[in-house]
DOBA-764440 format. One record per atom (N, C-alpha, C): z, y, x; residue number from 1; chain; atom name. Coordinates in steps of 0.02 Angstrom, whole numbers. Layout:
BEGIN
+--------+--------+--------+-----+----+----+
!      Z !      Y !      X !   i ! ch ! at !
+--------+--------+--------+-----+----+----+
!      Z !      Y !      X ! NUM !  A ! CA !
...
+--------+--------+--------+-----+----+----+
***
This chain:
BEGIN
+--------+--------+--------+-----+----+----+
!      Z !      Y !      X !   i ! ch ! at !
+--------+--------+--------+-----+----+----+
!    498 !   -745 !     40 !   1 !  A !  N !
!    505 !   -673 !     45 !   1 !  A ! CA !
!    580 !   -655 !     42 !   1 !  A !  C !
!    601 !   -614 !     87 !   2 !  A !  N !
!    671 !   -592 !     89 !   2 !  A ! CA !
!    685 !   -544 !     32 !   2 !  A !  C !
!    747 !   -538 !     14 !   3 !  A !  N !
!    767 !   -491 !    -39 !   3 !  A ! CA !
!    754 !   -419 !    -16 !   3 !  A !  C !
!    739 !   -377 !    -63 !   4 !  A !  N !
!    730 !   -306 !    -50 !   4 !  A ! CA !
!    791 !   -269 !    -77 !   4 !  A !  C !
!    818 !   -224 !    -37 !   5 !  A !  N !
!    876 !   -185 !    -58 !   5 !  A ! CA !
!    854 !   -113 !    -67 !   5 !  A !  C !
!    873 !    -83 !   -123 !   6 !  A !  N !
!    858 !    -13 !   -138 !   6 !  A ! CA !
!    925 !     23 !   -145 !   6 !  A !  C !
!    933 !     78 !   -106 !   7 !  A !  N !
!    996 !    116 !   -108 !   7 !  A ! CA !
!    979 !    189 !   -123 !   7 !  A !  C !
!   1011 !    216 !   -175 !   8 !  A !  N !
!   1003 !    287 !   -191 !   8 !  A ! CA !
!   1058 !    324 !   -153 !   8 !  A !  C !
!   1037 !    364 !   -105 !   9 !  A !  N !
!   1085 !    401 !    -64 !   9 !  A ! CA !
!   1106 !    466 !    -99 !   9 !  A !  C !
!   1170 !    480 !   -101 !  10 !  A !  N !
!   1193 !    543 !   -130 !  10 !  A ! CA !
!   1164 !    601 !    -90 !  10 !  A !  C !
!   1138 !    650 !   -126 !  11 !  A !  N !
!   1109 !    711 !    -95 !  11 !  A ! CA !
!   1053 !    695 !    -46 !  11 !  A !  C !
!   1020 !    638 !    -55 !  12 !  A !  N !
!    968 !    619 !     -8 !  12 !  A ! CA !
!    916 !    573 !    -39 !  12 !  A !  C !
!    883 !    535 !      4 !  13 !  A !  N !
!    826 !    494 !    -18 !  13 !  A ! CA !
!    846 !    427 !    -49 !  13 !  A !  C !
!    795 !    391 !    -69 !  14 !  A !  N !
!    802 !    321 !    -90 !  14 !  A ! CA !
!    782 !    278 !    -31 !  14 !  A !  C !
!    827 !    237 !     -7 !  15 !  A !  N !
!    812 !    191 !     49 !  15 !  A ! CA !
!    788 !    125 !     22 !  15 !  A !  C !
!    735 !     99 !     52 !  16 !  A !  N !
!    710 !     32 !     35 !  16 !  A ! CA !
!    712 !     -9 !     99 !  16 !  A !  C !
!    744 !    -67 !     95 !  17 !  A !  N !
!    752 !   -111 !    153 !  17 !  A ! CA !
!    729 !   -182 !    134 !  17 !  A !  C !
!    693 !   -214 !    179 !  18 !  A !  N !
!    671 !   -283 !    168 !  18 !  A ! CA !
!    596 !   -289 !    173 !  18 !  A !  C !
!    569 !   -336 !    134 !  19 !  A !  N !
!    497 !   -346 !    130 !  19 !  A ! CA !
!    471 !   -312 !     68 !  19 !  A !  C !
!    425 !   -265 !     76 !  20 !  A !  N !
!    398 !   -228 !     20 !  20 !  A ! CA !
!    331 !   -198 !     39 !  20 !  A !  C !
!    293 !   -178 !    -12 !  21 !  A !  N !
!    231 !   -142 !     -4 !  21 !  A ! CA !
!    235 !    -81 !    -50 !  21 !  A !  C !
!    202 !    -27 !    -31 !  22 !  A !  N !
!    202 !     34 !    -71 !  22 !  A ! CA !
!    129 !     54 !    -84 !  22 !  A !  C !
!    115 !     71 !   -147 !  23 !  A !  N !
!     47 !     89 !   -168 !  23 !  A ! CA !
!     48 !    158 !   -202 !  23 !  A !  C !
!     -8 !    194 !   -196 !  24 !  A !  N !
!    -14 !    258 !   -232 !  24 !  A ! CA !
!    -39 !    244 !   -303 !  24 !  A !  C !
!    -47 !    296 !   -342 !  25 !  A !  N !
!    -66 !    289 !   -412 !  25 !  A ! CA !
!   -135 !    259 !   -421 !  25 !  A !  C !
!   -178 !    264 !   -371 !  26 !  A !  N !
!   -245 !    236 !   -374 !  26 !  A ! CA !
!   -250 !    165 !   -347 !  26 !  A !  C !
!   -193 !    137 !   -326 !  27 !  A !  N !
!   -193 !     69 !   -299 !  27 !  A ! CA !
!   -202 !     65 !   -225 !  27 !  A !  C !
!   -206 !    123 !   -190 !  28 !  A !  N !
!   -211 !    123 !   -117 !  28 !  A ! CA !
!   -145 !    106 !    -86 !  28 !  A !  C !
!   -147 !     62 !    -36 !  29 !  A !  N !
!    -85 !     41 !     -3 !  29 !  A ! CA !
!    -69 !     86 !     56 !  29 !  A !  C !
!     -6 !    107 !     60 !  30 !  A !  N !
!     18 !    145 !    118 !  30 !  A ! CA !
!     26 !     98 !    177 !  30 !  A !  C !
!      4 !    119 !    235 !  31 !  A !  N !
!     14 !     81 !    296 !  31 !  A ! CA !
!     83 !     97 !    324 !  31 !  A !  C !
!    127 !     48 !    323 !  32 !  A !  N !
!    196 !     59 !    344 !  32 !  A ! CA !
!    209 !     39 !    416 !  32 !  A !  C !
!    158 !     16 !    452 !  33 !  A !  N !
!    163 !      0 !    524 !  33 !  A ! CA !
!    220 !    -48 !    538 !  33 !  A !  C !
!    230 !    -97 !    494 !  34 !  A !  N !
!    280 !   -148 !    506 !  34 !  A ! CA !
!    352 !   -128 !    491 !  34 !  A !  C !
!    362 !    -68 !    464 !  35 !  A !  N !
!    431 !    -45 !    449 !  35 !  A ! CA !
!    463 !    -90 !    397 !  35 !  A !  C !
!    526 !   -104 !    406 !  36 !  A !  N !
!    567 !   -142 !    359 !  36 !  A ! CA !
!    618 !    -98 !    323 !  36 !  A !  C !
!    621 !    -34 !    343 !  37 !  A !  N !
!    665 !     16 !    311 !  37 !  A ! CA !
!    625 !     81 !    305 !  37 !  A !  C !
!    622 !    108 !    245 !  38 !  A !  N !
!    591 !    174 !    236 !  38 !  A ! CA !
!    634 !    214 !    188 !  38 !  A !  C !
!    625 !    280 !    188 !  39 !  A !  N !
!    661 !    324 !    142 !  39 !  A ! CA !
!    610 !    362 !    100 !  39 !  A !  C !
!    617 !    358 !     34 !  40 !  A !  N !
!    573 !    393 !    -12 !  40 !  A ! CA !
!    607 !    458 !    -34 !  40 !  A !  C !
!    567 !    512 !    -35 !  41 !  A !  N !
!    591 !    578 !    -55 !  41 !  A ! CA !
!    613 !    577 !   -128 !  41 !  A !  C !
!    669 !    608 !   -141 !  42 !  A !  N !
!    696 !    615 !   -208 !  42 !  A ! CA !
!    700 !    688 !   -228 !  42 !  A !  C !
!    700 !    733 !   -179 !  43 !  A !  N !
!    711 !    804 !   -194 !  43 !  A ! CA !
!    647 !    842 !   -209 !  43 !  A !  C !
!    590 !    816 !   -185 !  44 !  A !  N !
!    526 !    850 !   -196 !  44 !  A ! CA !
!    508 !    900 !   -142 !  44 !  A !  C !
!    550 !    910 !    -92 !  45 !  A !  N !
!    537 !    960 !    -41 !  45 !  A ! CA !
!    501 !    933 !     21 !  45 !  A !  C !
!    494 !    868 !     27 !  46 !  A !  N !
!    464 !    837 !     86 !  46 !  A ! CA !
!    391 !    859 !     96 !  46 !  A !  C !
!    372 !    871 !    158 !  47 !  A !  N !
!    303 !    885 !    175 !  47 !  A ! CA !
!    265 !    820 !    187 !  47 !  A !  C !
!    299 !    763 !    180 !  48 !  A !  N !
!    271 !    697 !    195 !  48 !  A ! CA !
!    278 !    651 !    135 !  48 !  A !  C !
!    275 !    678 !     74 !  49 !  A !  N !
!    284 !    638 !     13 !  49 !  A ! CA !
!    236 !    579 !     12 !  49 !  A !  C !
!    258 !    522 !    -10 !  50 !  A !  N !
!    320 !    508 !    -45 !  50 !  A ! CA !
!    379 !    494 !      1 !  50 !  A !  C !
!    369 !    501 !     66 !  51 !  A !  N !
!    422 !    485 !    114 !  51 !  A ! CA !
!    466 !    545 !    129 !  51 !  A !  C !
!    530 !    532 !    141 !  52 !  A !  N !
!    578 !    583 !    157 !  52 !  A ! CA !
!    567 !    610 !    227 !  52 !  A !  C !
!    572 !    676 !    235 !  53 !  A !  N !
!    569 !    706 !    302 !  53 !  A ! CA !
!    631 !    747 !    318 !  53 !  A !  C !
!    683 !    742 !    277 !  54 !  A !  N !
!    746 !    776 !    290 !  54 !  A ! CA !
!    752 !    845 !    259 !  54 !  A !  C !
!    701 !    868 !    223 !  55 !  A !  N !
!    705 !    935 !    193 !  55 !  A ! CA !
!    760 !    941 !    139 !  55 !  A !  C !
!    783 !    885 !    112 !  56 !  A !  N !
!    837 !    888 !     63 !  56 !  A ! CA !
!    898 !    923 !     92 !  56 !  A !  C !
!    912 !    912 !    155 !  57 !  A !  N !
!    970 !    943 !    188 !  57 !  A ! CA !
!    960 !   1017 !    199 !  57 !  A !  C !
!    899 !   1037 !    216 !  58 !  A !  N !
!    884 !   1108 !    228 !  58 !  A ! CA !
!    886 !   1147 !    162 !  58 !  A !  C !
!    860 !   1115 !    109 !  59 !  A !  N !
!    855 !   1149 !     44 !  59 !  A ! CA !
!    919 !   1146 !      3 !  59 !  A !  C !
!    967 !   1105 !     24 !  60 !  A !  N !
!   1030 !   1100 !    -13 !  60 !  A ! CA !
!   1025 !   1057 !    -75 !  60 !  A !  C !
!    980 !   1008 !    -75 !  61 !  A !  N !
!    973 !    962 !   -131 !  61 !  A ! CA !
!   1039 !    927 !   -146 !  61 !  A !  C !
!   1059 !    926 !   -209 !  62 !  A !  N !
!   1121 !    892 !   -229 !  62 !  A ! CA !
!   1107 !    846 !   -288 !  62 !  A !  C !
!   1126 !    784 !   -280 !  63 !  A !  N !
!   1121 !    735 !   -335 !  63 !  A ! CA !
!   1166 !    677 !   -318 !  63 !  A !  C !
!   1220 !    670 !   -355 !  64 !  A !  N !
!   1266 !    615 !   -345 !  64 !  A ! CA !
!   1249 !    560 !   -396 !  64 !  A !  C !
!   1238 !    500 !   -371 !  65 !  A !  N !
!   1219 !    444 !   -415 !  65 !  A ! CA !
!   1269 !    387 !   -405 !  65 !  A !  C !
!   1299 !    367 !   -459 !  66 !  A !  N !
!   1346 !    310 !   -458 !  66 !  A ! CA !
!   1316 !    254 !   -499 !  66 !  A !  C !
!   1327 !    192 !   -478 !  67 !  A !  N !
!   1300 !    134 !   -512 !  67 !  A ! CA !
!   1329 !    128 !   -582 !  67 !  A !  C !
!   1289 !    103 !   -629 !  68 !  A !  N !
!   1310 !     89 !   -697 !  68 !  A ! CA !
!   1265 !     35 !   -725 !  68 !  A !  C !
!   1285 !      7 !   -781 !  69 !  A !  N !
!   1245 !    -45 !   -814 !  69 !  A ! CA !
!   1199 !    -13 !   -865 !  69 !  A !  C !
!   1136 !    -32 !   -861 !  70 !  A !  N !
!   1088 !     -9 !   -911 !  70 !  A ! CA !
!   1098 !    -48 !   -976 !  70 !  A !  C !
!   1081 !    -18 !  -1033 !  71 !  A !  N !
!   1085 !    -56 !  -1095 !  71 !  A ! CA !
!   1028 !   -108 !  -1097 !  71 !  A !  C !
!   1036 !   -157 !  -1141 !  72 !  A !  N !
!    983 !   -207 !  -1149 !  72 !  A ! CA !
!    918 !   -173 !  -1169 !  72 !  A !  C !
!    861 !   -197 !  -1144 !  73 !  A !  N !
!    797 !   -166 !  -1163 !  73 !  A ! CA !
!    783 !   -176 !  -1238 !  73 !  A !  C !
!    751 !   -127 !  -1266 !  74 !  A !  N !
!    732 !   -132 !  -1337 !  74 !  A ! CA !
!    673 !   -180 !  -1343 !  74 !  A !  C !
!    672 !   -220 !  -1396 !  75 !  A !  N !
!    616 !   -266 !  -1405 !  75 !  A ! CA !
!    551 !   -228 !  -1414 !  75 !  A !  C !
!    498 !   -255 !  -1386 !  76 !  A !  N !
!    432 !   -224 !  -1395 !  76 !  A ! CA !
!    405 !   -244 !  -1464 !  76 !  A !  C !
!    376 !   -196 !  -1498 !  77 !  A !  N !
!    350 !   -210 !  -1566 !  77 !  A ! CA !
!    275 !   -216 !  -1566 !  77 !  A !  C !
+--------+--------+--------+-----+----+----+
***
């Protein structure tokens, strides 16, 4: 399986590239028709959730995300 790349776009969607599958909360799999790149909505305005349809640009969604290191996970008790 090839590596999957996830990119958080400033003021836009989350791009997923590579080999992946997407499921809804009930375990139903989305049919991606062989796509190797998709964009997931981050703004909540898409009429095609969970996929981006470009409404972030129309609605003026703003969110700048810069990479950082997460702290070590807390031990489970």
